[in-house]
N, C-alpha and C positions, 0 to 999 in steps of 0.2 A: 502492500499499498504506499509504504514512502518512497518509493524508486518510480511508482509510478506520479505523489504528486509532484518530486523534483519534475521530472522529465516534462509536466504539464507546467512546472512554474517556469523553467527554461525555455520551454518551448514558445510559451507564451510570450517571454524575455525578446526573443529574436525575433518574432515577429513586429513587436511593438519598435522595438531599434531599427530594424529596417525598415520600419516606414518614416523613419527621423532620415533617412541618407537624400541628398538631392535628387531634382525630377532629372537633374543634366548635370555632366560630367565638369568637374569644376575645369577652367582653362590652364591649360597647360604653358607656364608663362617662360620656361625655355625654349619651345616650338615656337612661341610665339617670337622673342626676341632675335631667334635664330633666321625666321623667315625674313622679319624687321630690315637686321644687319646685310642679309644675302639681298636686298631688295634697295638698298643704300637709303631708306627709311631714315636714320639718324643722319644725314647730311643736313637736312634741313630742319628736321625734330629731334628735341629733348626731351625727357618724358617729365621736366617740371619747369623747362626755360624756354622762353621761345629763342628760335635761331631763325632761319629764313622762313619758316614756317609756325605755326603755332604750336605750344608744345604738343606732348598728349594729355597731360592733366586739361588745359583750357580746351581740348577737343572732347574730351569726356565730358566737361560739364556743359558743355553747350548741346549734347545730346542726351543728361543727365534726365531721368524719368518721362524720357519720349519713347516712347511704345516701337515707333518706326528708327531707333536711333542706331540700333545695329545695322537694319537694313540701308541706311542712310550712308553709314559709313563703309560699308561693304561694295558701297555705286562709287562712293568718291575713289576708292583707292584700283577701283577695276574697268573704270571708264572714261579716266581721265581727261576731267573737266578742268577746264581754264579757272583759278584760283587766285584769288588777291593777296598778295605778300604785305607785309607790314611794311616794306618801301613804298607801298603804293602801285608798284608792277604787278602784272598779272604775266600768268606761264600754265601751261596744262599739267596738271598733275601726272604726275608720274603712276603707269599702271603696273601694277604688281606683276609677280612672273609667277602665278600658281592659278590653277583653276579650280583645284581643288575645295571645293566647299567647306569643307569638315578644317581646312587651314587658314580659308578664305574666314570663316566665323570665330574660329579659336585668336585670330590675329583682332579681330574688329570686338571683341569680348573683352580681351588683355589690354585694348587702349582706354575701352569704356570704363575696366576697373580703376581703372588711375586714380 
């Protein structure tokens, strides 16, 4: 009887804790940073200070709380739109060199988590 109770409690605890697991996987920071480095993103962007382009922190603030923030971030680095730089000039944003949706999503989530 004691074994059944222990197994029942252990099983219940297992299922209760499984319900606390995040719905989506965590951001793979190392992979996102490697992709950003490979594509020279850090040439124009820094994590917490403006360079030629806005900081990743500033980009995250721009999209914070917006349901389509991730989608807009991905569109920005996959379509090469004209962007206005801090010095007032405009240029086409570099298109990232990957078509893998998981890599793009991970990069966007990493940027927006700053």
